C-alpha positions, -999 to 999 in steps of 0.1 A, spaced: -167 -46 166 -139 -23 153 -139 -15 117 -120 18 115 -86 5 103 -68 -27 95 -38 -11 112 -56 -20 144 -57 -57 137 -37 -82 157 -4 -97 147 -7 -131 130 3 -160 153 28 -173 127 45 -139 128 46 -139 166 61 -174 165 87 -164 139 97 -134 161 102 -157 190 122 -182 169 145 -153 157 152 -142 193 188 -152 193 221 -135 185 231 -126 150 248 -98 130 234 -63 135 216 -41 111 209 -59 78 239 -82 78 220 -111 95 210 -144 79 173 -135 78 177 -102 61 200 -119 36 170 -141 26 148 -112 14 162 -108 -21 158 -145 -28 123 -147 -13 109 -118 -32 127 -128 -64 109 -162 -61 76 -145 -54 78 -122 -84 96 -145 -107 124 -121 -115 156 -109 -99 148 -81 -74 164 -63 -45 143 -60 -14 148 -43 20 128 -39 51 116 -6 66 94 -1 97 66 20 82 47 25 50 55 62 50 92 55 50 88 29 23 69 53 0 92 82 7 124 62 2 110 48 -31 102 83 -43 137 96 -33 152 69 -55 131 81 -84 131 118 -80 156 147 -75 149 176 -52 141 199 -80 117 175 -97 81 163 -91 60 132 -85 26 129 -101 0 114 -78 -37 115 -70 -48 144 -49 -61 120 -23 -31 97 -23 -17 87 10 16 104 2 -3 137 -1 -30 134 26 -15 113 53 23 114 54 29 149 69 52 160 41 75 130 44 79 126 6 92 161 4 115 156 34 130 124 21 134 136 -15 149 169 -4 120 190 -16 105 173 -46 70 185 -54 39 163 -54 20 172 -86 -17 164 -79 -42 150 -103 -78 139 -100 -94 106 -109 -125 86 -99 -120 65 -68 -85 80 -62 -71 62 -93 -47 79 -117 -54 73 -154 -28 71 -181 -44 99 -201 -44 122 -170 -7 117 -166 0 124 -202 -22 155 -202 -4 170 -172 30 163 -187 19 179 -220 10 211 -202 44 216 -185 69 237 -204 103 221 -208 122 250 -191 138 258 -158 108 279 -146 85 249 -141 89 218 -120 96 188 -143 80 155 -133 103 125 -127 79 99 -114 43 87 -110 30 71 -78 -1 50 -79 -18 32 -50 -30 -3 -53 -56 -8 -38 -64 29 -40 -75 51 -11 -111 42 -19 -104 5 -22 -104 3 -60 -79 -20 -77 -57 -13 -107 -57 -41 -132 -25 -52 -150 -38 -34 -181 -44 -2 -162 -9 -2 -147 6 -10 -180 -12 20 -196 2 43 -170 37 27 -174 35 33 -212 31 70 -206 59 69 -181 82 53 -206 72 79 -233 77 107 -208 108 92 -191 92 89 -157 97 63 -131 67 43 -117 61 37 -80 33 16 -66 22 22 -30 11 -13 -20 0 -7 15 -29 -30 5 -11 -47 -23 -21 -81 -9 -58 -72 -11 -54 -61 -47 -37 -93 -58 -62 -114 -39 -91 -96 -57 -74 -98 -91 -65 -135 -88 -34 -128 -109 3 -135 -103 19 -106 -84 43 -101 -113 14 -93 -137 4 -61 -118 40 -50 -110 72 -54 -130 55 -71 -160 32 -40 -162 62 -16 -158 64 -8 -121 100 2 -110 96 0 -73 69 -14 -50 61 -5 -13 48 -39 -2 26 -36 29 26 -62 56 15 -43 88 -21 -40 78 -22 -77 68 -9 -95 99 26 -81 104 38 -63 135 61 -36 123 77 -43 90 71 -33 54 92 -41 23 106 -21 -5 109 -42 -36 131 -28 -64 124 -43 -99 149 -18 -112 178 -29 -90 199 2 -98 175 23 -78 183 3 -46 220 11 -45 217 46 -30 185 37 -11 206 17 14 224 50 23 191 70 24 175 44 47 204 48 71 204 86 69 166 86 75 170 66 107 154 34 94 184 11 94 174 -7 126 201 -24 146 181 -56 151 169 -58 115 164 -95 117 132 -89 136 118 -70 107 131 -95 81 116 -125 99 81 -109 100 82 -105 62 96 -140 56 68 -155 78 42 -137 58 56 -148 25 59 -185 37 31 -205 23 15 -173 8 2 -163 43 1 -127 30 -24 -138 3 -45 -159 26 -49 -131 50 -59 -106 23 -85 -130 9 -100 -133 44 -102 -95 47 -116 -91 12 -143 -117 20 -154 -98 50 -157 -66 30 -179 -84 5 -203 -94 34 -206 -57 43 -210 -47 6 -239 -70 2 -256 -56 33 -249 -20 23 -263 -25 -13 -274 9 -26 -255 28 1 -222 19 -16 -202 49 -28 -177 28 -47 -174 -8 -59 -159 -30 -31 -128 -45 -46 -105 -49 -16 -111 -46 22 -125 -11 24 -162 -2 22 -174 33 17 -211 40 24 -237 68 25 -250 72 60 -267 99 79 -254 112 112 -283 96 130 -276 63 114 -240 65 123 -249 72 159 -272 42 158 -243 19 147 -219 34 172 -245 30 199 -246 -7 191 -208 -9 196 -194 -6 161 -164 16 155 -156 32 122 -144 65 106 -167 92 93 -155 100 58 -168 134 50 -204 146 55 -229 118 51 -202 91 45 -184 64 64 -155 41 58 -156 5 71 -124 -16 70 -123 -53 75 -92 -71 87 -75 -105 82 -85 -117 117 -122 -109 115 -143 -140 109 -177 -141 93 -191 -143 128 -173 -111 137 -186 -93 107 -222 -105 104 -235 -84 133 -224 -52 115 -238 -64 82 -271 -71 98 -271 -37 116 -264 -19 83 -291 -38 65 -316 -29 93 -310 9 91 
């Protein structure tokens, strides 16, 4: 009955079992055998040589990635509703030492290539204006819309022309890949992404996210930044094993498909109430205050999302039987 956030979902049993199996003695920090497997596991997943590291939160993953791409006097172009702007309490500025977030608009919280190019063209190349160093896009976006490989490649082309790095906030990367049905490489490094924040907590993990560097040179100093930021956990094997369990047998993708399927059930029930196409596991609908009260009175929990709007989020662990009552309640409004 709870649809306010996939952060509230339970931990997948395979992750729990992996944590229990890892509960022995090994080297501290990231020198353990499990952490040592991450580079190979992600290189196999993406079909290219990468460097990967664990962190505890998506905010830390995003901020460390941006610090690798951007100097304190520079800027990061992102959507005005991006998580790094709206929901991370200034952490990107803290981690980068003061870099500016340069905000742009775009339908469904997506950043278009032409928007990036237009902003860059308007900035004078002199010391009196902040110079952009990177672009950050979110896949799936804050409104559940998915960037296709072609859309990412178009942004990357502008980044190459403008000498900008490209970061992808993949808090719901699994949901995006599940919707696209493509190889994860197609929407990341093959499309020009330099570093990916790969989310696991929303998708069945307990407390581990991954930073995946397709440009391995960016990872070198990030190891030091991670320590300085307080994210080099002494028992890092417990983060590594969560990620490895999710990658094993493509559990990350299976879970995302389940969550996406649930969202489609709600989308069909909502019909003309939909504010955006449902492409991942978030559903945004038009709803009156009275209708919202009716749903909450029936036991359903969700976020209001501005006046006359609501956000419904489905999770990997919600079956069709779990979701059907809300779909029926929405259809009956």
